[in-house]
Each structure stands twice: as C-alpha cells, then as structure tokens.
N, C-alpha and C positions, 0 to 999 in steps of 0.2 A: 416301308412295308408295302411290297406289290399285291399284296393278297387282299382280294375284294372285303370290303367293308359290311358285317350284318349288323345292322343298325335297329338295336329293338328297344331303344330307349322310348319312342313314341309314337305314333301313329300321325304325329305332325310333322315327321321328317322326310314324307313324302315329295316325288317332284313331278309336276305336271306331265301327262302323257302326250305325244305327238297331235293328238285327235283334241282335247283338250289347249293346247296351245296354237292349234289353228282357229276354234272358235273364241280364243282371247283376241286374235289378230283379225277376225272377220267382225267383230263384236260393231254393233251401232253405237255410237257414244254422243251423248248430251252433257251438261252441266247438272248435276242431281243435285246440288245446293237448290237450285231452282226446279226441281223436280223434274227436268226435263230429259233425264238419261232415259231412253226407252228401255235398253237391256238391263238397267238395276230395276226398272218398273215393273218389268216381267220377271225377274227374279223376286223380288217383292211380293208380286199377285201370285206367284207358284208357291211362295211357301206357305202365304195364308191360305191358299186353298188347301193346299197338301195338312196343314196342321188344323185346320176347322175354323181360321179365325177371319174376322173382316176384312184385317189389314196386315203390313209388315214393313219392317223398316231396316233397310242394309246398315253393317257397323264392320267397321275395320277389325274388329278383336269381338272375342264372346266375353273379355272382361270386360269391354267397354258398355257392349249389350247388356251384359247383367247388372252393371253399376246404371244405367238408364233406365233400366225396369223399376232398381229398389228407390230411386231417385223421383220417379214417376208416379209411384205407389205409396211412398213415404214423406211425411214431412219433417222437418227439423224437429228434435224428440221424439217422434216416433220409432216404432222398435219392430223389427221382423223377428220369427222364429227359426231360425235352422240348425243343420247338425255342427257338432265340432269338426267333422272332416270336413266341411263341404267346400266348394270351390268358391263359392259364394262370399264363404267366411274367413275361410284360412290362405287363399292362395290368393287375392285379389289388393293385398296391398292395402287392407282397411280402408279402401274409397270410399264407402256408405257413411260411416265415420266421420273420417276426412272433409269429404266433399260435402254430404249432405246433411249433415249433423243425425245420424240416423244410429241408433244402437242396437247392436245384434245380443239377440238372447241364444246363445248355444247350448244346444243339448246333445244327449248321448245319443248315437245311432243304434238300431239293435242290428244283431249280426246279419239280417236279411237285405238292409241297406234300406230298410223303413225308421220312421219317426214314430214313436208308440203314440198312436193317438190320444188316452188317457193321460198322458205325462205333457203333451201340446196343450191339452185343455187346462191342466193346473197352471201354467206358465201363461197366460194369457191374461194379462192384468187388470185387475178392475179400474172401470171410469174414476178414477181418482186422482187429482191433481199431484201427488205426491209420486205417481209413477209415468214412466214413459206410455206412450199410448200403442197398443197392440194394433199391427195396422195388415201385417202379411205373416204368410207362412214361406217358407222359400224352400222347396225339394230339390233332389239332383236325379236325373235321371239318362243315361246309367251313373251311378255312382264312383266317385273316383276309383275306386278299387274293382271297375267293371261288374257290378252288380246289375242285374237289371230289376227294376221295381213295376211290378203288375197293374196292370190297368184297374183292377178292382181296388188295389189298394189306393190310386189315383181317386179314385171315384169317393171311397170313404173319408178323405179328406177334404175334397170338395164339400162332399155334405158339412163335417166338422166347420169349415171355415163359413160356410153359407149361416148357420147356426149361431154364428159370433162373428157373421159381419165384417169377416177379413179378406182380403185379397189371398190368389194363390201364384205363386209364381214358380217356374220349375226351370234349372240350369240344365237343358237339354242338348249340353253339347256332342252326346252321343246318344242322343236319343233313338237314332235309326238303327246303332248297334241293340239298343233294349227292345226295339220293334221285332228286328230280325232274329234274335233270342227267343222272343215271347212268343214269335210266329205271330204275331198281328198286324194288322194295318196302321201305320204310325200315329193317326188321327185319336186312335182310342188310348193313348198314352198323352195325347196333347190335349183335347177337346176340353179337359176337366180343368184347364188353367185358365187363368185371366189371361196370362203372359208366358212367352216359352221363347227361351234363347235356344238357337239350333246352332252350330259350329258347322259350318265347310270346309275346313282345314282338319279336322281329327277325322281320320278313317276314308272319308268321304275325297280326298286326294285335291281340293283345291288349296291354292297356294295362301290364301287369307281369306280372311271374313267370315261374320256371321250373322245371321237374321233374328230380330227382334219379332215376335208375332202379338198381337190382341187385337182390340177392339177397333174402331175407327177413333173415340176421341182417347184411348190411349197412347193408340202411336201418334196420334196428332201432338200430345203433349210430350210424349218421348223423342219426337223430332226435335223441342227447343231444347232438351237437355241434351241429345247429341250435339247440338251446336255448343252449347256451354262448354261442352268436355271435349268438344275440339277435334269431335266424330265427324263431320261434313266434308266431304269427299267432290271432286268435280267430275271429272269425266270416268267414273268408275267403274263404267259399263265394262272396260276391260279384263277387271276383276270378278265383276259381278256374271259376266260370261261362263267364266271357269266355274261357278258356283253353278251356274243353270247346267253344266254339261256335267258336275260330279253328281246332281240330284236325278239327272237324264238315265247318266251309266254307272255309278259308282255306290247305288245303295246296294242291290239285289246280292251285289258280288261281297259284302260284308262275310255273309256265310262262311266264305274262304277264311278269310281271316280267324273266325272262329273255328274253324274247323282244324287251321294250323296252329292255333294255339292249343287245342285239344290236344293235337298231335306232339306238341312241345313239351307240355305238362305231361302227358305219358310216358315219353323217354325220359323225361329228366328224373322221373321217379325211379327210373330203375339205377340212379346212380346212390347207393348206399347213403354217403358223406351229407346227403341233403333231403331236407322234407320239405314238401310241395303245400304250402299254405290252401286253404278252403276244400281241399280233397280234388281240385285240376283246377282248370282253365276256369275264367269268367268273361264273357265275350273275347274278346280279342288280348287279355291279360291274364299273364302266367306271374305268380307270387312262389318265393321261396326261400326257405334259410339254411344256413351251413350249419352242420352240427358241430363243427369246431370252433365255430364265431368269426374266422378269418374273413370277414366279410370283404376290409379294405384291399388285404392282400388278392383276394381273389379278384375282385374289380380290376386290379391293377391288371393280373396275368391274363384278364379276359381282354382289357383295351389293349394289351401287346400283340394279342391276336386276331387282332380287328373285331371283336365281339362288344357291342357296346348297350349298356343298359344304365338304367337308374335306379336308384334304393341301392340299402346295405342290407337292413335287418328288418322286414324280407327285401331280396332283390325282386325287382319287377321286370319283365321282358314284357313287349308289346309286338304283336303281329302287325302287318299293315300291308296294301296293295303292291308294295314295291319288293316284298319277299315273297317269294313261292315256297314249295316243300324242300327243293333240294337248299335252297340256302338255311332254311331249319335244321336240314342235316348237317351241314356245314358249320352251321353255330353248335350244334351238340357235338360235330367231331372236334373240334376246336375245345370246348368246354371239357368234354372228357377227357381231354389229354392232363389238365390238371388233377383229376382224381386219381389218373392212372398215376 
C-alpha cells in the first residue's frame, strides 16, 4: 500500500526531528556508569530542577525507572497500594513481585482517575507480623486512559501518606500532558511525591529514556538498583541529548496534541455507528466503541486502509507530534468509508 500510514497506536511511535538528531550527534559524552557523561548529568540536573527534587537518575525505560523506585522504597514482604489499572501494577510484567518480593495491593480507581483516600486508609495494614508491611502508595498521572489528576488531590494523598508514615511515588510517564491540561507548572504535580518517573519518549518525542527524580539519598539507593536490573549505560549522552531537546522544545506543543485529539473526538462523534467514551478526548487520547460490536473487523479494515490503533473494546486513538490536523482528517476520511 502506497498511501501514508496514520499511526494512532501511541505517542511512543514518533521519530526524532532533524534538530533533535543534530543535538544527539553533537552530544558531549563520557562513561555514565562512572558518572562522567556530562550530557546525562545535565539531563538529570534539569529534571531534578523541573520536578522540584534534589536529584535524578536516567533510565533506559519507564518500566525500569518505576521498578527501581519500588525496589528502593520497599523491602521484601513489603506492600504498595496501587490502582488495578495502573501501569506499575498491570503492564510491567510483575517485576516488583518477581524481582523484589514486593506485594501489590491493587484497588479500584475512581472514574476521575483518583484513588479514594478513605479506601486507601482502610487498606493500610496494621503493624502485625501476619501482614505484609504497607510502605508505599503509587499513583499515576496522567492515568493510562489519559485522565489528568489535580495538584490538590496529589497534596491530599501526600498528607495521608505523612499521617501513616508511607512513601508516595508517581508514575508520571505523561505528567507534562497533565500539566498542560490542568494549566499548571509541572512542579505543582510532582513536588508532593517522594519519587517521580518521567518518560521522555511518550509525547515528548525522544527516542528512548525515562528519568527518576527524588532526594539525594533516594537516588543514591536507586542507582544501585539500576545496576542490579541492568540499567547502567556507558556513553548515554547520545540519547540524553534527545531528552534535553525534548524538554526544551516539545513540552508546550503538547497542547497541539490535545487539540487534535479533541478535534478527532468531535468528528468521530458524527458517525452514528460508534459512541465516544468519556464524552470526548482525554489529553491526547480518544476512546470509542462500535455499536455493532464488530471491533476486530473494524480494526482489520482500518489497518488495510493504513490507520493503526490499539484496543478493541474500546478502541484507543492517540495523537502525537508526528501527526497534524491534515493527518487526522485523512484518518477520519478512511475510517468514514467503513461506516459508509
């Protein structure tokens, strides 16, 4: 098929732009395992400052960054409280349990993306040798379905954790999307947490990498766990440079992705054969269900027309920097042929 492919599967499918590639080519490098890569060090300092923390550590992936955070916060036979749909619980291969002996305590999430504070309180285990020791609450922002969680809620859970002597982590893979949606500086969403994992390759357009931020002591311990799980990299400045470029140039433009998602949701709602979930776009994500239930057939048709997405019931479409409004219109035209 010679027609251009419209890839709406995820905001991870983007390619580095020419200027980002040039920044990578020009990166000054050293051995990061020795802490001697100046570009990695600049990236880590930048993320620490942006997030309101003392220190930060560069990782190959968000899954590894979250894993190192859990391993640092918890010991074997400890427990963390988490949403049943959270990435750290559902989509990271059970790493905390398999590698750290850490027990997850999953709970239902509220429709607005939050975990109910009263329910969290009830799930915290008593100090009794019969029980795993509750050590940590792990949140997500944005949530996996694109819901932005407010700064006031983050502060509320911070206070709950302080009252109970618990640590607080956030998987902030798309936390800049949340900040743009809520019209706040990202530090207002990150400063309440003991640790925050920020992805550079979701939405921001870097080819690889996440950064974990926290206190000096926390990051020093997390560095050991990064080594244990194989995350130490040598001349990593070549990819850290892409992360710096992404933070400098691709944060404010996330509003374009949100606008394109809202446009996509509005136009899709004109098709009577589908129903938009959640009433519209959530940051850069759109979800819908087919009223006839033929999701597999629809997905096969869409792929044959060069429109890619994930999910079946509901379908998930994700906008990103490599798609503009004309691409959205082309995707709508092709999908519309199915309903016609």
